[in-house]
mmCIF file of the N, C-alpha and C atoms, coordinates in Angstrom:
data_MODEL
# 
_entry.id   MODEL 
# 
loop_
_atom_site.group_PDB 
_atom_site.id 
_atom_site.type_symbol 
_atom_site.label_atom_id 
_atom_site.label_alt_id 
_atom_site.label_comp_id 
_atom_site.label_asym_id 
_atom_site.label_entity_id 
_atom_site.label_seq_id 
_atom_site.pdbx_PDB_ins_code 
_atom_site.Cartn_x 
_atom_site.Cartn_y 
_atom_site.Cartn_z 
_atom_site.occupancy 
_atom_site.B_iso_or_equiv 
_atom_site.pdbx_formal_charge 
_atom_site.auth_seq_id 
_atom_site.auth_comp_id 
_atom_site.auth_asym_id 
_atom_site.auth_atom_id 
_atom_site.pdbx_PDB_model_num 
ATOM 1   N N  . UNK A 1 1  ? 0.610   -1.029  -0.347  1.00 0.00 ? 1  UNK A N  1 
ATOM 2   C CA . UNK A 1 1  ? -0.299  -0.215  -0.354  1.00 0.00 ? 1  UNK A CA 1 
ATOM 3   C C  . UNK A 1 1  ? 0.879   1.337   -0.401  1.00 0.00 ? 1  UNK A C  1 
ATOM 4   N N  . UNK A 1 2  ? 1.236   2.444   -0.627  1.00 0.00 ? 2  UNK A N  1 
ATOM 5   C CA . UNK A 1 2  ? 1.498   3.181   -1.122  1.00 0.00 ? 2  UNK A CA 1 
ATOM 6   C C  . UNK A 1 2  ? 0.578   4.510   -0.488  1.00 0.00 ? 2  UNK A C  1 
ATOM 7   N N  . UNK A 1 3  ? 1.275   5.616   0.105   1.00 0.00 ? 3  UNK A N  1 
ATOM 8   C CA . UNK A 1 3  ? 0.996   6.962   0.974   1.00 0.00 ? 3  UNK A CA 1 
ATOM 9   C C  . UNK A 1 3  ? 1.496   7.614   -0.473  1.00 0.00 ? 3  UNK A C  1 
ATOM 10  N N  . UNK A 1 4  ? 0.579   9.047   -0.611  1.00 0.00 ? 4  UNK A N  1 
ATOM 11  C CA . UNK A 1 4  ? 0.983   9.846   -1.131  1.00 0.00 ? 4  UNK A CA 1 
ATOM 12  C C  . UNK A 1 4  ? 0.782   10.847  -0.878  1.00 0.00 ? 4  UNK A C  1 
ATOM 13  N N  . UNK A 1 5  ? 0.933   11.979  -0.407  1.00 0.00 ? 5  UNK A N  1 
ATOM 14  C CA . UNK A 1 5  ? 0.511   13.711  0.316   1.00 0.00 ? 5  UNK A CA 1 
ATOM 15  C C  . UNK A 1 5  ? -0.576  14.069  -1.165  1.00 0.00 ? 5  UNK A C  1 
ATOM 16  N N  . UNK A 1 6  ? -1.413  14.861  -0.977  1.00 0.00 ? 6  UNK A N  1 
ATOM 17  C CA . UNK A 1 6  ? -2.378  15.118  -1.694  1.00 0.00 ? 6  UNK A CA 1 
ATOM 18  C C  . UNK A 1 6  ? -1.517  16.019  -3.089  1.00 0.00 ? 6  UNK A C  1 
ATOM 19  N N  . UNK A 1 7  ? -0.693  16.891  -2.965  1.00 0.00 ? 7  UNK A N  1 
ATOM 20  C CA . UNK A 1 7  ? -0.213  17.627  -4.169  1.00 0.00 ? 7  UNK A CA 1 
ATOM 21  C C  . UNK A 1 7  ? 0.736   16.311  -4.571  1.00 0.00 ? 7  UNK A C  1 
ATOM 22  N N  . UNK A 1 8  ? 1.349   15.738  -4.188  1.00 0.00 ? 8  UNK A N  1 
ATOM 23  C CA . UNK A 1 8  ? 1.640   14.626  -4.896  1.00 0.00 ? 8  UNK A CA 1 
ATOM 24  C C  . UNK A 1 8  ? 0.799   13.415  -6.102  1.00 0.00 ? 8  UNK A C  1 
ATOM 25  N N  . UNK A 1 9  ? 0.118   13.605  -4.934  1.00 0.00 ? 9  UNK A N  1 
ATOM 26  C CA . UNK A 1 9  ? -1.466  12.520  -6.269  1.00 0.00 ? 9  UNK A CA 1 
ATOM 27  C C  . UNK A 1 9  ? -1.452  13.262  -7.095  1.00 0.00 ? 9  UNK A C  1 
ATOM 28  N N  . UNK A 1 10 ? -1.618  15.039  -6.723  1.00 0.00 ? 10 UNK A N  1 
ATOM 29  C CA . UNK A 1 10 ? -2.432  15.612  -8.202  1.00 0.00 ? 10 UNK A CA 1 
ATOM 30  C C  . UNK A 1 10 ? -1.338  15.258  -9.104  1.00 0.00 ? 10 UNK A C  1 
ATOM 31  N N  . UNK A 1 11 ? -0.011  15.587  -8.876  1.00 0.00 ? 11 UNK A N  1 
ATOM 32  C CA . UNK A 1 11 ? 0.594   16.369  -9.981  1.00 0.00 ? 11 UNK A CA 1 
ATOM 33  C C  . UNK A 1 11 ? 1.170   14.564  -10.980 1.00 0.00 ? 11 UNK A C  1 
ATOM 34  N N  . UNK A 1 12 ? 0.566   13.247  -9.930  1.00 0.00 ? 12 UNK A N  1 
ATOM 35  C CA . UNK A 1 12 ? 0.832   12.069  -11.037 1.00 0.00 ? 12 UNK A CA 1 
ATOM 36  C C  . UNK A 1 12 ? -0.561  11.124  -10.912 1.00 0.00 ? 12 UNK A C  1 
ATOM 37  N N  . UNK A 1 13 ? -1.952  12.190  -10.848 1.00 0.00 ? 13 UNK A N  1 
ATOM 38  C CA . UNK A 1 13 ? -2.998  11.401  -11.155 1.00 0.00 ? 13 UNK A CA 1 
ATOM 39  C C  . UNK A 1 13 ? -3.199  10.146  -12.184 1.00 0.00 ? 13 UNK A C  1 
ATOM 40  N N  . UNK A 1 14 ? -2.861  10.596  -12.893 1.00 0.00 ? 14 UNK A N  1 
ATOM 41  C CA . UNK A 1 14 ? -2.993  9.594   -14.168 1.00 0.00 ? 14 UNK A CA 1 
ATOM 42  C C  . UNK A 1 14 ? -1.783  8.347   -14.132 1.00 0.00 ? 14 UNK A C  1 
ATOM 43  N N  . UNK A 1 15 ? -0.376  8.484   -13.722 1.00 0.00 ? 15 UNK A N  1 
ATOM 44  C CA . UNK A 1 15 ? 0.108   7.282   -13.187 1.00 0.00 ? 15 UNK A CA 1 
ATOM 45  C C  . UNK A 1 15 ? -0.669  6.499   -11.902 1.00 0.00 ? 15 UNK A C  1 
ATOM 46  N N  . UNK A 1 16 ? -0.981  7.606   -11.119 1.00 0.00 ? 16 UNK A N  1 
ATOM 47  C CA . UNK A 1 16 ? -1.896  6.988   -9.950  1.00 0.00 ? 16 UNK A CA 1 
ATOM 48  C C  . UNK A 1 16 ? -2.756  5.951   -9.927  1.00 0.00 ? 16 UNK A C  1 
ATOM 49  N N  . UNK A 1 17 ? -3.756  6.026   -10.993 1.00 0.00 ? 17 UNK A N  1 
ATOM 50  C CA . UNK A 1 17 ? -5.079  5.861   -11.056 1.00 0.00 ? 17 UNK A CA 1 
ATOM 51  C C  . UNK A 1 17 ? -4.501  3.834   -12.001 1.00 0.00 ? 17 UNK A C  1 
ATOM 52  N N  . UNK A 1 18 ? -3.399  4.036   -12.921 1.00 0.00 ? 18 UNK A N  1 
ATOM 53  C CA . UNK A 1 18 ? -2.623  2.960   -13.247 1.00 0.00 ? 18 UNK A CA 1 
ATOM 54  C C  . UNK A 1 18 ? -2.498  2.396   -12.459 1.00 0.00 ? 18 UNK A C  1 
ATOM 55  N N  . UNK A 1 19 ? -1.666  2.342   -11.783 1.00 0.00 ? 19 UNK A N  1 
ATOM 56  C CA . UNK A 1 19 ? -1.566  1.652   -10.383 1.00 0.00 ? 19 UNK A CA 1 
ATOM 57  C C  . UNK A 1 19 ? -2.696  0.912   -9.680  1.00 0.00 ? 19 UNK A C  1 
ATOM 58  N N  . UNK A 1 20 ? -3.951  2.130   -9.515  1.00 0.00 ? 20 UNK A N  1 
ATOM 59  C CA . UNK A 1 20 ? -4.824  1.401   -8.506  1.00 0.00 ? 20 UNK A CA 1 
ATOM 60  C C  . UNK A 1 20 ? -5.756  0.138   -9.718  1.00 0.00 ? 20 UNK A C  1 
ATOM 61  N N  . UNK A 1 21 ? -5.610  0.562   -11.158 1.00 0.00 ? 21 UNK A N  1 
ATOM 62  C CA . UNK A 1 21 ? -6.390  -0.367  -11.610 1.00 0.00 ? 21 UNK A CA 1 
ATOM 63  C C  . UNK A 1 21 ? -5.554  -1.906  -12.163 1.00 0.00 ? 21 UNK A C  1 
ATOM 64  N N  . UNK A 1 22 ? -3.866  -1.351  -11.603 1.00 0.00 ? 22 UNK A N  1 
ATOM 65  C CA . UNK A 1 22 ? -3.134  -2.992  -11.465 1.00 0.00 ? 22 UNK A CA 1 
ATOM 66  C C  . UNK A 1 22 ? -3.596  -3.454  -10.156 1.00 0.00 ? 22 UNK A C  1 
ATOM 67  N N  . UNK A 1 23 ? -4.399  -3.198  -9.357  1.00 0.00 ? 23 UNK A N  1 
ATOM 68  C CA . UNK A 1 23 ? -4.173  -3.680  -7.798  1.00 0.00 ? 23 UNK A CA 1 
ATOM 69  C C  . UNK A 1 23 ? -3.666  -3.429  -6.776  1.00 0.00 ? 23 UNK A C  1 
ATOM 70  N N  . UNK A 1 24 ? -3.255  -1.896  -7.112  1.00 0.00 ? 24 UNK A N  1 
ATOM 71  C CA . UNK A 1 24 ? -2.262  -1.061  -5.624  1.00 0.00 ? 24 UNK A CA 1 
ATOM 72  C C  . UNK A 1 24 ? -3.436  -0.402  -4.906  1.00 0.00 ? 24 UNK A C  1 
ATOM 73  N N  . UNK A 1 25 ? -3.225  -0.178  -3.460  1.00 0.00 ? 25 UNK A N  1 
ATOM 74  C CA . UNK A 1 25 ? -4.162  0.170   -2.679  1.00 0.00 ? 25 UNK A CA 1 
ATOM 75  C C  . UNK A 1 25 ? -2.963  1.802   -2.307  1.00 0.00 ? 25 UNK A C  1 
ATOM 76  N N  . UNK A 1 26 ? -4.283  3.046   -2.152  1.00 0.00 ? 26 UNK A N  1 
ATOM 77  C CA . UNK A 1 26 ? -3.123  4.632   -2.336  1.00 0.00 ? 26 UNK A CA 1 
ATOM 78  C C  . UNK A 1 26 ? -3.969  4.646   -1.321  1.00 0.00 ? 26 UNK A C  1 
ATOM 79  N N  . UNK A 1 27 ? -2.967  5.384   -0.210  1.00 0.00 ? 27 UNK A N  1 
ATOM 80  C CA . UNK A 1 27 ? -3.596  6.165   0.660   1.00 0.00 ? 27 UNK A CA 1 
ATOM 81  C C  . UNK A 1 27 ? -3.046  7.439   0.372   1.00 0.00 ? 27 UNK A C  1 
ATOM 82  N N  . UNK A 1 28 ? -3.949  8.838   0.676   1.00 0.00 ? 28 UNK A N  1 
ATOM 83  C CA . UNK A 1 28 ? -3.715  10.032  0.134   1.00 0.00 ? 28 UNK A CA 1 
ATOM 84  C C  . UNK A 1 28 ? -3.743  10.961  1.559   1.00 0.00 ? 28 UNK A C  1 
ATOM 85  N N  . UNK A 1 29 ? -2.718  11.383  1.619   1.00 0.00 ? 29 UNK A N  1 
ATOM 86  C CA . UNK A 1 29 ? -2.830  12.458  2.861   1.00 0.00 ? 29 UNK A CA 1 
ATOM 87  C C  . UNK A 1 29 ? -2.773  13.815  3.054   1.00 0.00 ? 29 UNK A C  1 
ATOM 88  N N  . UNK A 1 30 ? -3.439  14.180  3.436   1.00 0.00 ? 30 UNK A N  1 
ATOM 89  C CA . UNK A 1 30 ? -3.226  16.296  3.472   1.00 0.00 ? 30 UNK A CA 1 
ATOM 90  C C  . UNK A 1 30 ? -2.731  17.059  4.788   1.00 0.00 ? 30 UNK A C  1 
ATOM 91  N N  . UNK A 1 31 ? -2.407  18.354  4.414   1.00 0.00 ? 31 UNK A N  1 
ATOM 92  C CA . UNK A 1 31 ? -2.164  18.831  5.359   1.00 0.00 ? 31 UNK A CA 1 
ATOM 93  C C  . UNK A 1 31 ? -0.496  18.971  6.296   1.00 0.00 ? 31 UNK A C  1 
ATOM 94  N N  . UNK A 1 32 ? -0.385  19.736  7.365   1.00 0.00 ? 32 UNK A N  1 
ATOM 95  C CA . UNK A 1 32 ? 0.749   20.010  7.739   1.00 0.00 ? 32 UNK A CA 1 
ATOM 96  C C  . UNK A 1 32 ? 1.333   18.364  8.430   1.00 0.00 ? 32 UNK A C  1 
ATOM 97  N N  . UNK A 1 33 ? 0.266   17.699  8.924   1.00 0.00 ? 33 UNK A N  1 
ATOM 98  C CA . UNK A 1 33 ? 0.081   16.412  9.880   1.00 0.00 ? 33 UNK A CA 1 
ATOM 99  C C  . UNK A 1 33 ? 0.204   15.651  9.222   1.00 0.00 ? 33 UNK A C  1 
ATOM 100 N N  . UNK A 1 34 ? -0.267  15.360  7.798   1.00 0.00 ? 34 UNK A N  1 
ATOM 101 C CA . UNK A 1 34 ? -0.474  14.498  7.111   1.00 0.00 ? 34 UNK A CA 1 
ATOM 102 C C  . UNK A 1 34 ? -1.422  13.160  7.273   1.00 0.00 ? 34 UNK A C  1 
ATOM 103 N N  . UNK A 1 35 ? -2.095  14.212  7.900   1.00 0.00 ? 35 UNK A N  1 
ATOM 104 C CA . UNK A 1 35 ? -3.401  13.410  8.339   1.00 0.00 ? 35 UNK A CA 1 
ATOM 105 C C  . UNK A 1 35 ? -3.767  12.844  7.038   1.00 0.00 ? 35 UNK A C  1 
ATOM 106 N N  . UNK A 1 36 ? -4.245  11.269  7.258   1.00 0.00 ? 36 UNK A N  1 
ATOM 107 C CA . UNK A 1 36 ? -5.219  10.441  5.837   1.00 0.00 ? 36 UNK A CA 1 
ATOM 108 C C  . UNK A 1 36 ? -6.290  10.216  5.999   1.00 0.00 ? 36 UNK A C  1 
ATOM 109 N N  . UNK A 1 37 ? -6.866  10.858  4.725   1.00 0.00 ? 37 UNK A N  1 
ATOM 110 C CA . UNK A 1 37 ? -7.530  11.039  4.174   1.00 0.00 ? 37 UNK A CA 1 
ATOM 111 C C  . UNK A 1 37 ? -8.664  10.420  3.576   1.00 0.00 ? 37 UNK A C  1 
ATOM 112 N N  . UNK A 1 38 ? -8.449  9.915   2.326   1.00 0.00 ? 38 UNK A N  1 
ATOM 113 C CA . UNK A 1 38 ? -8.843  8.584   1.734   1.00 0.00 ? 38 UNK A CA 1 
ATOM 114 C C  . UNK A 1 38 ? -7.959  8.172   0.985   1.00 0.00 ? 38 UNK A C  1 
ATOM 115 N N  . UNK A 1 39 ? -8.895  6.855   0.779   1.00 0.00 ? 39 UNK A N  1 
ATOM 116 C CA . UNK A 1 39 ? -7.822  5.469   -0.203  1.00 0.00 ? 39 UNK A CA 1 
ATOM 117 C C  . UNK A 1 39 ? -8.621  5.349   -1.004  1.00 0.00 ? 39 UNK A C  1 
ATOM 118 N N  . UNK A 1 40 ? -8.064  5.160   -1.664  1.00 0.00 ? 40 UNK A N  1 
ATOM 119 C CA . UNK A 1 40 ? -8.420  4.632   -3.304  1.00 0.00 ? 40 UNK A CA 1 
ATOM 120 C C  . UNK A 1 40 ? -7.602  3.459   -3.660  1.00 0.00 ? 40 UNK A C  1 
ATOM 121 N N  . UNK A 1 41 ? -9.128  2.595   -3.654  1.00 0.00 ? 41 UNK A N  1 
ATOM 122 C CA . UNK A 1 41 ? -8.673  0.743   -4.370  1.00 0.00 ? 41 UNK A CA 1 
ATOM 123 C C  . UNK A 1 41 ? -9.557  0.350   -5.452  1.00 0.00 ? 41 UNK A C  1 
ATOM 124 N N  . UNK A 1 42 ? -8.828  -0.789  -5.731  1.00 0.00 ? 42 UNK A N  1 
ATOM 125 C CA . UNK A 1 42 ? -9.117  -0.938  -7.255  1.00 0.00 ? 42 UNK A CA 1 
ATOM 126 C C  . UNK A 1 42 ? -11.117 -1.239  -6.784  1.00 0.00 ? 42 UNK A C  1 
ATOM 127 N N  . UNK A 1 43 ? -11.742 -1.020  -7.815  1.00 0.00 ? 43 UNK A N  1 
ATOM 128 C CA . UNK A 1 43 ? -13.114 -1.465  -8.031  1.00 0.00 ? 43 UNK A CA 1 
ATOM 129 C C  . UNK A 1 43 ? -14.040 -2.642  -7.929  1.00 0.00 ? 43 UNK A C  1 
ATOM 130 N N  . UNK A 1 44 ? -12.608 -3.488  -8.033  1.00 0.00 ? 44 UNK A N  1 
ATOM 131 C CA . UNK A 1 44 ? -12.934 -4.990  -7.809  1.00 0.00 ? 44 UNK A CA 1 
ATOM 132 C C  . UNK A 1 44 ? -12.973 -5.047  -6.411  1.00 0.00 ? 44 UNK A C  1 
ATOM 133 N N  . UNK A 1 45 ? -12.141 -4.087  -5.652  1.00 0.00 ? 45 UNK A N  1 
ATOM 134 C CA . UNK A 1 45 ? -11.955 -4.810  -4.040  1.00 0.00 ? 45 UNK A CA 1 
ATOM 135 C C  . UNK A 1 45 ? -13.146 -3.527  -3.621  1.00 0.00 ? 45 UNK A C  1 
ATOM 136 N N  . UNK A 1 46 ? -14.094 -2.659  -4.110  1.00 0.00 ? 46 UNK A N  1 
ATOM 137 C CA . UNK A 1 46 ? -14.921 -1.931  -3.256  1.00 0.00 ? 46 UNK A CA 1 
ATOM 138 C C  . UNK A 1 46 ? -16.234 -2.868  -3.385  1.00 0.00 ? 46 UNK A C  1 
ATOM 139 N N  . UNK A 1 47 ? -16.870 -2.925  -2.052  1.00 0.00 ? 47 UNK A N  1 
ATOM 140 C CA . UNK A 1 47 ? -18.594 -3.734  -1.673  1.00 0.00 ? 47 UNK A CA 1 
ATOM 141 C C  . UNK A 1 47 ? -18.767 -2.597  -0.673  1.00 0.00 ? 47 UNK A C  1 
ATOM 142 N N  . UNK A 1 48 ? -19.841 -2.136  -1.831  1.00 0.00 ? 48 UNK A N  1 
ATOM 143 C CA . UNK A 1 48 ? -20.533 -1.311  -0.777  1.00 0.00 ? 48 UNK A CA 1 
ATOM 144 C C  . UNK A 1 48 ? -21.651 -2.279  -0.029  1.00 0.00 ? 48 UNK A C  1 
ATOM 145 N N  . UNK A 1 49 ? -22.143 -1.113  1.143   1.00 0.00 ? 49 UNK A N  1 
ATOM 146 C CA . UNK A 1 49 ? -22.703 -1.687  1.710   1.00 0.00 ? 49 UNK A CA 1 
ATOM 147 C C  . UNK A 1 49 ? -24.121 -1.946  1.169   1.00 0.00 ? 49 UNK A C  1 
ATOM 148 N N  . UNK A 1 50 ? -24.904 -3.066  1.585   1.00 0.00 ? 50 UNK A N  1 
ATOM 149 C CA . UNK A 1 50 ? -26.106 -3.675  0.863   1.00 0.00 ? 50 UNK A CA 1 
ATOM 150 C C  . UNK A 1 50 ? -27.181 -2.939  1.647   1.00 0.00 ? 50 UNK A C  1 
ATOM 151 N N  . UNK A 1 51 ? -28.239 -2.626  1.010   1.00 0.00 ? 51 UNK A N  1 
ATOM 152 C CA . UNK A 1 51 ? -29.424 -1.692  1.958   1.00 0.00 ? 51 UNK A CA 1 
ATOM 153 C C  . UNK A 1 51 ? -30.516 -2.856  1.991   1.00 0.00 ? 51 UNK A C  1 
ATOM 154 N N  . UNK A 1 52 ? -31.094 -3.049  2.933   1.00 0.00 ? 52 UNK A N  1 
ATOM 155 C CA . UNK A 1 52 ? -32.359 -4.090  3.036   1.00 0.00 ? 52 UNK A CA 1 
ATOM 156 C C  . UNK A 1 52 ? -33.333 -3.247  2.382   1.00 0.00 ? 52 UNK A C  1 
ATOM 157 N N  . UNK A 1 53 ? -33.673 -4.480  1.616   1.00 0.00 ? 53 UNK A N  1 
ATOM 158 C CA . UNK A 1 53 ? -34.672 -5.293  1.416   1.00 0.00 ? 53 UNK A CA 1 
ATOM 159 C C  . UNK A 1 53 ? -36.008 -5.370  2.240   1.00 0.00 ? 53 UNK A C  1 
ATOM 160 N N  . UNK A 1 54 ? -37.111 -4.484  2.087   1.00 0.00 ? 54 UNK A N  1 
ATOM 161 C CA . UNK A 1 54 ? -38.403 -4.545  2.672   1.00 0.00 ? 54 UNK A CA 1 
ATOM 162 C C  . UNK A 1 54 ? -39.720 -5.739  2.003   1.00 0.00 ? 54 UNK A C  1 
ATOM 163 N N  . UNK A 1 55 ? -39.331 -5.919  0.760   1.00 0.00 ? 55 UNK A N  1 
ATOM 164 C CA . UNK A 1 55 ? -40.143 -6.725  0.136   1.00 0.00 ? 55 UNK A CA 1 
ATOM 165 C C  . UNK A 1 55 ? -41.833 -6.230  0.062   1.00 0.00 ? 55 UNK A C  1 
ATOM 166 N N  . UNK A 1 56 ? -42.761 -6.732  0.889   1.00 0.00 ? 56 UNK A N  1 
ATOM 167 C CA . UNK A 1 56 ? -44.051 -5.634  0.643   1.00 0.00 ? 56 UNK A CA 1 
ATOM 168 C C  . UNK A 1 56 ? -44.116 -4.787  1.198   1.00 0.00 ? 56 UNK A C  1 
ATOM 169 N N  . UNK A 1 57 ? -42.991 -4.531  2.374   1.00 0.00 ? 57 UNK A N  1 
ATOM 170 C CA . UNK A 1 57 ? -43.305 -2.942  3.159   1.00 0.00 ? 57 UNK A CA 1 
ATOM 171 C C  . UNK A 1 57 ? -42.677 -1.678  2.233   1.00 0.00 ? 57 UNK A C  1 
ATOM 172 N N  . UNK A 1 58 ? -42.308 -1.869  1.246   1.00 0.00 ? 58 UNK A N  1 
ATOM 173 C CA . UNK A 1 58 ? -41.476 -0.710  -0.022  1.00 0.00 ? 58 UNK A CA 1 
ATOM 174 C C  . UNK A 1 58 ? -42.701 -0.240  -0.089  1.00 0.00 ? 58 UNK A C  1 
ATOM 175 N N  . UNK A 1 59 ? -42.295 1.368   -0.621  1.00 0.00 ? 59 UNK A N  1 
ATOM 176 C CA . UNK A 1 59 ? -43.057 2.783   -0.571  1.00 0.00 ? 59 UNK A CA 1 
ATOM 177 C C  . UNK A 1 59 ? -44.743 2.333   0.176   1.00 0.00 ? 59 UNK A C  1 
ATOM 178 N N  . UNK A 1 60 ? -44.281 1.638   1.290   1.00 0.00 ? 60 UNK A N  1 
ATOM 179 C CA . UNK A 1 60 ? -45.539 1.926   2.334   1.00 0.00 ? 60 UNK A CA 1 
ATOM 180 C C  . UNK A 1 60 ? -44.908 2.617   3.100   1.00 0.00 ? 60 UNK A C  1 
ATOM 181 N N  . UNK A 1 61 ? -45.755 3.447   4.426   1.00 0.00 ? 61 UNK A N  1 
ATOM 182 C CA . UNK A 1 61 ? -45.566 4.289   5.790   1.00 0.00 ? 61 UNK A CA 1 
ATOM 183 C C  . UNK A 1 61 ? -46.024 3.394   6.605   1.00 0.00 ? 61 UNK A C  1 
ATOM 184 N N  . UNK A 1 62 ? -45.079 4.014   8.242   1.00 0.00 ? 62 UNK A N  1 
ATOM 185 C CA . UNK A 1 62 ? -45.596 3.376   9.108   1.00 0.00 ? 62 UNK A CA 1 
ATOM 186 C C  . UNK A 1 62 ? -45.249 4.269   9.682   1.00 0.00 ? 62 UNK A C  1 
ATOM 187 N N  . UNK A 1 63 ? -45.583 4.338   10.829  1.00 0.00 ? 63 UNK A N  1 
ATOM 188 C CA . UNK A 1 63 ? -45.921 4.887   12.753  1.00 0.00 ? 63 UNK A CA 1 
ATOM 189 C C  . UNK A 1 63 ? -45.458 3.999   13.549  1.00 0.00 ? 63 UNK A C  1 
ATOM 190 N N  . UNK A 1 64 ? -44.164 4.338   14.007  1.00 0.00 ? 64 UNK A N  1 
ATOM 191 C CA . UNK A 1 64 ? -43.469 3.693   15.601  1.00 0.00 ? 64 UNK A CA 1 
ATOM 192 C C  . UNK A 1 64 ? -43.918 4.493   16.949  1.00 0.00 ? 64 UNK A C  1 
ATOM 193 N N  . UNK A 1 65 ? -44.110 4.195   17.518  1.00 0.00 ? 65 UNK A N  1 
ATOM 194 C CA . UNK A 1 65 ? -44.540 4.546   18.729  1.00 0.00 ? 65 UNK A CA 1 
ATOM 195 C C  . UNK A 1 65 ? -43.203 4.318   19.377  1.00 0.00 ? 65 UNK A C  1 
ATOM 196 N N  . UNK A 1 66 ? -42.803 5.595   20.127  1.00 0.00 ? 66 UNK A N  1 
ATOM 197 C CA . UNK A 1 66 ? -41.632 5.356   21.143  1.00 0.00 ? 66 UNK A CA 1 
ATOM 198 C C  . UNK A 1 66 ? -41.387 4.866   21.803  1.00 0.00 ? 66 UNK A C  1 
ATOM 199 N N  . UNK A 1 67 ? -41.894 3.788   22.571  1.00 0.00 ? 67 UNK A N  1 
ATOM 200 C CA . UNK A 1 67 ? -41.346 2.553   23.156  1.00 0.00 ? 67 UNK A CA 1 
ATOM 201 C C  . UNK A 1 67 ? -41.487 1.405   22.012  1.00 0.00 ? 67 UNK A C  1 
ATOM 202 N N  . UNK A 1 68 ? -41.438 1.445   20.818  1.00 0.00 ? 68 UNK A N  1 
ATOM 203 C CA . UNK A 1 68 ? -41.200 0.534   20.064  1.00 0.00 ? 68 UNK A CA 1 
ATOM 204 C C  . UNK A 1 68 ? -39.543 0.194   20.108  1.00 0.00 ? 68 UNK A C  1 
ATOM 205 N N  . UNK A 1 69 ? -39.751 -1.342  19.830  1.00 0.00 ? 69 UNK A N  1 
ATOM 206 C CA . UNK A 1 69 ? -38.092 -1.659  19.818  1.00 0.00 ? 69 UNK A CA 1 
ATOM 207 C C  . UNK A 1 69 ? -38.057 -3.274  19.078  1.00 0.00 ? 69 UNK A C  1 
ATOM 208 N N  . UNK A 1 70 ? -37.288 -2.598  17.901  1.00 0.00 ? 70 UNK A N  1 
ATOM 209 C CA . UNK A 1 70 ? -36.826 -4.094  17.005  1.00 0.00 ? 70 UNK A CA 1 
ATOM 210 C C  . UNK A 1 70 ? -35.925 -3.559  16.329  1.00 0.00 ? 70 UNK A C  1 
ATOM 211 N N  . UNK A 1 71 ? -34.694 -4.633  16.223  1.00 0.00 ? 71 UNK A N  1 
ATOM 212 C CA . UNK A 1 71 ? -33.321 -4.077  15.244  1.00 0.00 ? 71 UNK A CA 1 
ATOM 213 C C  . UNK A 1 71 ? -34.154 -3.705  13.726  1.00 0.00 ? 71 UNK A C  1 
ATOM 214 N N  . UNK A 1 72 ? -33.023 -3.436  13.208  1.00 0.00 ? 72 UNK A N  1 
ATOM 215 C CA . UNK A 1 72 ? -33.337 -3.166  11.601  1.00 0.00 ? 72 UNK A CA 1 
ATOM 216 C C  . UNK A 1 72 ? -33.384 -4.399  11.427  1.00 0.00 ? 72 UNK A C  1 
ATOM 217 N N  . UNK A 1 73 ? -32.813 -5.473  11.837  1.00 0.00 ? 73 UNK A N  1 
ATOM 218 C CA . UNK A 1 73 ? -32.831 -7.044  10.968  1.00 0.00 ? 73 UNK A CA 1 
ATOM 219 C C  . UNK A 1 73 ? -33.584 -8.240  11.155  1.00 0.00 ? 73 UNK A C  1 
ATOM 220 N N  . UNK A 1 74 ? -34.395 -7.616  12.345  1.00 0.00 ? 74 UNK A N  1 
ATOM 221 C CA . UNK A 1 74 ? -35.508 -8.152  12.722  1.00 0.00 ? 74 UNK A CA 1 
ATOM 222 C C  . UNK A 1 74 ? -36.665 -7.692  12.192  1.00 0.00 ? 74 UNK A C  1 
ATOM 223 N N  . UNK A 1 75 ? -37.084 -6.867  11.749  1.00 0.00 ? 75 UNK A N  1 
ATOM 224 C CA . UNK A 1 75 ? -38.034 -5.906  10.595  1.00 0.00 ? 75 UNK A CA 1 
ATOM 225 C C  . UNK A 1 75 ? -37.640 -6.281  9.382   1.00 0.00 ? 75 UNK A C  1 
ATOM 226 N N  . UNK A 1 76 ? -36.450 -6.706  9.448   1.00 0.00 ? 76 UNK A N  1 
ATOM 227 C CA . UNK A 1 76 ? -35.974 -7.403  7.599   1.00 0.00 ? 76 UNK A CA 1 
ATOM 228 C C  . UNK A 1 76 ? -36.433 -8.602  7.621   1.00 0.00 ? 76 UNK A C  1 
ATOM 229 N N  . UNK A 1 77 ? -36.605 -9.220  8.267   1.00 0.00 ? 77 UNK A N  1 
ATOM 230 C CA . UNK A 1 77 ? -36.393 -10.857 8.786   1.00 0.00 ? 77 UNK A CA 1 
ATOM 231 C C  . UNK A 1 77 ? -38.284 -11.096 9.083   1.00 0.00 ? 77 UNK A C  1 
ATOM 232 N N  . UNK A 1 78 ? -39.186 -10.083 9.047   1.00 0.00 ? 78 UNK A N  1 
ATOM 233 C CA . UNK A 1 78 ? -40.755 -10.206 8.978   1.00 0.00 ? 78 UNK A CA 1 
ATOM 234 C C  . UNK A 1 78 ? -41.102 -10.871 7.628   1.00 0.00 ? 78 UNK A C  1 
# 
């Protein structure tokens, strides 16, 4: 895994993208303290969070009272 300051990343943008395409992961740092602010990973390694599908409840509205207790996973399992 490579680490690049934002200025270096900007000046070598196309080269860095080619490295990412070939499987390299790159961390971008920013500021005086060189804080890590972003990670570039190949698209094949990207796993977006999956949405909870509500099936028959899709496009329906519901009112839940303040004392209602159920996790999203329990609700999705209905």
